[in-house]
N, CA, C and O of each residue as an XYZ file, in Angstrom:
380
protein
N      10.930    -17.117    -13.397
C      10.552    -16.261    -13.630
C       9.300    -15.263    -12.548
O       8.457    -15.728    -11.781
N       9.500    -14.278    -12.761
C       9.165    -13.860    -12.103
C       7.853    -12.897    -12.004
O       7.420    -12.325    -13.004
N       7.358    -12.788    -10.937
C       5.301    -12.387    -11.056
C       5.314    -10.872    -11.653
O       5.979    -10.018    -11.066
N       4.995    -10.730    -12.157
C       4.744     -8.888    -13.059
C       4.328     -8.308    -11.391
O       4.163     -9.228    -10.589
N       4.191     -7.193    -10.955
C       3.690     -6.685    -10.079
C       2.599     -5.711    -10.848
O       2.594     -5.322    -12.016
N       1.581     -5.434     -9.652
C       0.130     -5.126     -9.709
C       1.149     -3.050     -9.591
O       2.131     -2.689     -8.943
N       0.081     -2.164    -10.713
C       0.260     -1.277    -10.203
C      -1.102     -0.445    -10.301
O      -2.023     -0.826    -11.023
N      -1.147      0.343     -9.776
C      -2.550      1.661     -9.209
C      -1.956      3.065    -10.008
O      -0.835      3.406    -10.385
N      -3.343      3.700    -10.060
C      -3.120      5.153    -10.811
C      -3.691      5.772     -9.143
O      -4.371      5.313     -8.225
N      -3.175      6.678     -9.345
C      -3.904      7.051     -7.442
C      -4.217      9.126     -8.323
O      -3.342      9.560     -9.073
N      -5.267      9.847     -8.063
C      -5.166     11.448     -8.208
C      -4.595     11.872     -6.880
O      -4.490     11.362     -5.764
N      -4.217     13.185     -7.536
C      -3.616     14.093     -6.659
C      -4.830     14.704     -6.186
O      -6.001     14.521     -6.516
N      -4.238     15.562     -5.240
C      -4.798     17.376     -4.964
C      -5.213     17.920     -5.978
O      -6.361     18.364     -6.006
N      -4.186     18.031     -7.289
C      -4.404     18.833     -8.457
C      -4.686     18.302     -9.531
O      -4.405     18.612    -10.688
N      -5.273     17.459     -9.090
C      -5.917     17.285    -10.657
C      -5.021     15.851    -12.029
O      -5.230     15.284    -13.101
N      -3.894     15.980    -10.771
C      -2.996     15.201    -11.598
C      -3.116     13.741    -11.169
O      -4.021     13.351    -10.430
N      -2.123     12.919    -11.687
C      -2.486     11.428    -11.819
C      -1.177     10.757    -11.344
O      -0.245     10.949    -12.125
N      -0.785      9.781     -9.903
C       0.300      9.321     -9.873
C       0.599      7.514    -10.199
O      -0.431      6.878     -9.975
N       1.448      6.874    -10.537
C       1.537      5.591    -10.999
C       2.068      5.137     -9.810
O       2.981      5.834     -9.367
N       1.596      3.665     -8.836
C       2.160      3.213     -7.749
C       2.179      1.906     -8.522
O       1.635      1.532     -9.561
N       2.927      1.399     -7.724
C       3.558     -0.327     -7.963
C       3.487     -0.819     -5.855
O       3.776     -0.318     -4.768
N       2.833     -2.233     -6.507
C       2.785     -3.183     -4.929
C       4.342     -3.899     -4.705
O       4.948     -4.804     -5.277
N       4.611     -3.077     -3.669
C       6.032     -3.140     -3.239
C       6.262     -4.058     -2.210
O       7.385     -4.457     -1.900
N       4.964     -4.480     -1.545
C       4.900     -5.521     -0.069
C       3.239     -5.313      0.722
O       2.724     -4.254      1.081
N       2.719     -6.614      0.814
C       1.640     -7.370      1.139
C       2.025     -8.142      2.212
O       2.651     -9.177      2.442
N       0.891     -6.489      3.299
C       1.138     -7.621      5.105
C      -0.356     -8.027      5.125
O      -1.177     -7.397      4.459
N      -0.738     -9.192      5.975
C      -2.090     -9.696      6.112
C      -1.731     -9.453      7.373
O      -0.584     -9.753      7.704
N      -2.792     -8.756      8.508
C      -3.287     -8.276      9.989
C      -3.531     -9.476     10.388
O      -4.497    -10.017      9.850
N      -2.927    -10.097     11.207
C      -3.550    -11.306     12.009
C      -4.266    -10.401     13.354
O      -5.111    -11.060     13.960
N      -4.133     -9.607     13.651
C      -5.344     -9.016     14.732
C      -7.166     -7.879     14.047
O      -8.195     -7.364     14.486
N      -6.148     -8.194     12.342
C      -7.796     -7.400     11.890
C      -8.167     -8.292     10.672
O      -9.232     -8.061     10.100
N      -7.593     -9.005     10.363
C      -7.669     -9.995      9.028
C      -7.549     -9.527      7.941
O      -7.696    -10.519      7.227
N      -7.334     -8.456      7.111
C      -7.633     -7.814      6.725
C      -5.752     -7.140      6.052
O      -4.778     -6.665      6.635
N      -6.037     -7.437      4.726
C      -4.911     -6.751      4.181
C      -4.662     -5.711      3.483
O      -5.472     -5.083      2.802
N      -3.217     -5.436      3.672
C      -2.829     -4.035      3.306
C      -1.859     -4.002      2.559
O      -0.997     -4.876      2.662
N      -1.767     -3.125      1.745
C      -0.497     -2.819      0.334
C       0.143     -1.942      0.667
O      -0.547     -0.999      1.053
N       1.652     -1.705      0.730
C       2.557     -0.552      0.589
C       2.508     -0.541     -0.894
O       2.402     -1.584     -1.540
N       2.574      0.474     -1.362
C       2.348      0.724     -2.704
C       3.556      2.134     -3.012
O       3.498      3.294     -2.603
N       4.720      1.373     -3.988
C       5.666      2.846     -3.688
C       5.346      3.422     -5.172
O       4.757      2.759     -6.025
N       5.748      4.560     -5.336
C       5.504      5.847     -6.566
C       6.603      5.461     -8.142
O       7.787      5.136     -8.240
N       6.040      5.583     -8.674
C       6.914      5.274    -10.176
C       7.432      5.920    -10.273
O       7.036      6.921     -9.676
N       8.454      6.051    -10.863
C       9.030      7.689    -11.155
C       9.480      8.570    -10.038
O       9.419      8.320     -8.834
N      10.084      9.976    -10.807
C      10.023     10.500     -9.460
C       8.690     10.957     -8.849
O       7.777     11.402     -9.544
N       8.618     10.814     -7.407
C       8.251     11.847     -6.789
C       8.108     13.265     -6.382
O       8.592     13.327     -5.252
N       7.668     14.482     -6.756
C       7.391     15.400     -6.921
C       7.822     16.143     -5.638
O       7.498     15.480     -4.653
N       8.441     17.289     -5.320
C       8.212     17.402     -3.792
C       7.205     17.844     -2.911
O       6.382     18.755     -3.004
N       7.403     17.145     -2.180
C       6.198     16.767     -0.916
C       4.939     16.016     -1.265
O       3.829     16.146     -0.749
N       5.228     15.391     -2.013
C       4.622     13.577     -2.451
C       5.195     12.913     -1.836
O       6.395     12.993     -1.571
N       3.967     11.653     -1.286
C       4.414     10.391     -0.818
C       4.617      9.823     -1.849
O       4.044      9.979     -2.928
N       5.839      8.804     -1.440
C       6.587      7.837     -2.498
C       5.699      6.392     -2.147
O       5.354      5.619     -3.040
N       5.428      6.197     -0.848
C       5.187      5.418     -0.536
C       3.999      5.055      0.147
O       4.109      5.120      1.372
N       2.732      4.640     -0.347
C       1.324      4.964      0.913
C       0.758      3.383      0.572
O       0.901      2.550     -0.323
N       0.093      3.499      1.743
C      -0.793      2.466      2.578
C      -1.660      2.027      2.448
O      -2.257      2.445      3.440
N      -2.532      1.234      1.793
C      -3.732      1.205      1.123
C      -4.756      0.055      2.248
O      -3.995     -0.823      2.655
N      -5.409     -0.034      2.503
C      -6.101     -1.167      2.756
C      -7.246     -2.264      1.440
O      -8.016     -1.620      0.726
N      -7.204     -3.842      1.289
C      -7.604     -3.998      0.646
C      -9.540     -3.933      0.937
O     -10.224     -3.693      1.932
N      -9.808     -4.228     -0.273
C     -11.308     -4.002      0.228
C     -11.861     -5.253     -0.149
O     -12.913     -4.899     -0.680
N     -11.820     -6.561     -0.215
C     -12.711     -7.826     -0.895
C     -14.114     -7.728     -0.975
O     -14.811     -7.995      0.005
N     -14.668     -7.315     -2.220
C     -16.128     -7.670     -2.316
C     -16.304     -9.075     -3.340
O     -17.318     -9.724     -3.082
N     -15.753     -9.423     -4.058
C     -15.697    -10.827     -5.283
C     -15.029    -11.825     -4.893
O     -14.438    -12.131     -3.857
N     -15.272    -12.436     -6.204
C     -14.317    -13.473     -6.340
C     -12.746    -13.356     -7.696
O     -11.720    -13.974     -7.982
N     -13.512    -12.152     -8.123
C     -12.251    -12.089     -9.482
C     -11.179    -11.637     -8.833
O     -11.148    -11.333     -7.640
N      -9.589    -11.547    -10.208
C      -8.904    -10.990     -9.382
C      -9.457     -9.178     -9.502
O      -8.570     -8.326     -9.441
N     -10.289     -8.925     -9.596
C      -9.987     -7.104     -9.569
C     -11.743     -6.729     -9.674
O     -12.421     -6.025    -10.422
N     -12.042     -7.671     -8.416
C     -13.307     -7.610     -7.212
C     -12.835     -7.121     -6.006
O     -13.005     -7.695     -4.930
N     -12.051     -5.731     -6.209
C     -11.323     -4.914     -4.594
C     -11.463     -3.756     -4.800
O     -11.708     -3.227     -5.884
N     -11.296     -3.168     -3.596
C     -11.498     -1.606     -4.278
C     -10.241     -1.428     -2.861
O     -10.504     -2.133     -1.887
N      -8.952     -0.538     -2.752
C      -8.276     -0.204     -1.994
C      -8.849      1.530     -1.342
O      -8.993      2.613     -1.910
N      -9.059      1.050      0.153
C      -9.348      2.506      0.681
C      -8.445      2.603      1.598
O      -7.887      1.622      2.089
N      -8.179      3.971      1.965
C      -7.281      4.929      2.812
C      -7.386      4.170      3.901
O      -8.490      3.625      3.869
N      -6.631      3.789      5.089
C      -6.736      3.857      6.232
C      -7.138      5.285      6.958
O      -6.810      6.395      6.540
N      -8.090      4.950      8.391
C      -8.220      6.210      9.126
C      -7.121      6.373      9.452
O      -6.270      5.483      9.471
N      -6.868      8.060      9.906
C      -5.469      8.367      9.776
C      -5.772      8.331     12.176
O      -4.999      8.554     13.108
N      -6.944      8.018     12.116
C      -7.193      8.184     14.113
C      -6.585      6.496     14.527
O      -5.991      6.062     15.514
N      -7.010      5.929     13.396
C      -6.502      4.492     13.844
C      -5.590      3.826     13.990
O      -5.117      2.963     13.251
N      -5.047      4.459     15.701
C      -3.193      4.360     15.906
C      -3.266      2.740     16.126
O      -2.272      2.079     16.429
N      -3.983      2.435     16.021
C      -3.170      0.859     16.430
C      -2.600      0.251     15.362
O      -1.411     -0.067     15.341
N      -3.413      0.054     14.412
C      -3.400     -0.289     12.639
C      -1.902      0.621     12.626
O      -0.816      0.109     12.354
N      -2.065      1.772     12.906
C      -0.772      2.318     12.148
C      -0.166      1.951     12.793
O       0.650      1.583     11.948
N       0.539      1.471     14.260
C       1.739      0.964     14.459
C       1.832     -0.141     14.258
O       2.850     -0.596     14.780
N       0.931     -1.256     13.440
C       1.107     -2.917     13.665
C       2.249     -2.242     12.479
O       3.464     -2.411     12.375
N       1.409     -1.523     11.765
C       2.101     -0.959      9.881
C       3.330     -0.861     10.198
O       4.192     -1.590      9.708
N       3.603      0.210     11.206
C       5.161      1.045     11.079
C       5.831     -0.234     11.782
O       7.052     -0.265     11.628
N       5.460     -0.958     12.285
C       5.954     -2.218     12.503
C       6.328     -3.106     11.847
O       7.443     -3.628     11.822
N       5.133     -3.411     11.089
C       5.289     -4.178      9.794
C       6.595     -4.159      8.362
O       7.193     -5.060      7.774
N       6.598     -2.609      8.245
C       7.647     -2.035      7.717
C       8.808     -2.414      7.767
O       9.641     -2.932      7.024
N       8.676     -1.905      9.234
C      10.373     -1.859      9.998
C      11.614     -3.230      9.595
O      12.805     -3.311      9.297
N      10.296     -4.262      9.842
C      10.354     -5.884      9.946
C      11.005     -5.829      8.040
O      12.145     -6.269      7.892
N      10.548     -5.508      7.239
C      10.118     -5.879      5.850
C      11.278     -5.500      5.274
O      11.899     -5.995      4.333
N      11.581     -4.184      6.228
C      13.347     -3.045      5.505
C      14.051     -3.811      6.415
O      15.151     -3.382      6.068
N      14.349     -4.687      7.402
C      15.388     -5.403      7.983
C      15.284     -6.684      7.178
O      16.390     -7.187      6.982
N      14.708     -7.061      6.884
C      14.472     -7.944      6.449
C      15.277     -8.432      4.878
O      15.900     -9.446      4.562
N      14.903     -7.154      4.120
C      15.862     -6.413      2.863
C      17.104     -6.263      2.892
O      17.912     -6.660      2.053
N      17.376     -5.484      4.193
C      18.677     -5.511      4.316
C      19.494     -6.565      5.037
O      20.581     -6.211      5.494
N      19.120     -7.742      5.183
C      20.077     -8.580      5.202
C      20.482    -10.053      4.779
O      21.613    -10.476      5.019
C-alpha cells in the first residue's frame, strides 16, 4: 500500500490558489534542513511554476507543526545543492 502524498495550497499573485503535491523530500547534510520539491497538480497556467522548492521550518512535535518557507533567491550555495539533488533524482527516475 503506497503512502498518500501530502498536498499544499499556495496563493498566487492574482489572488488565486494552486494545489501542489509533495514530489521529493531532500535533507541537506550541509545545512541539516529539509527541503520539499512540490509539483503542481493539474495543468499549470502559462508562466506558472509547476515545480517549487520550499524549506521546512519545524517548530513542534506534531505532524502539522511546521511552516514552509521559500528559499532566499540570493542563497546560491543552497540553490546549487538543490539543483544537484534534483538532477540526481531525475537520473534515478530514468534508470
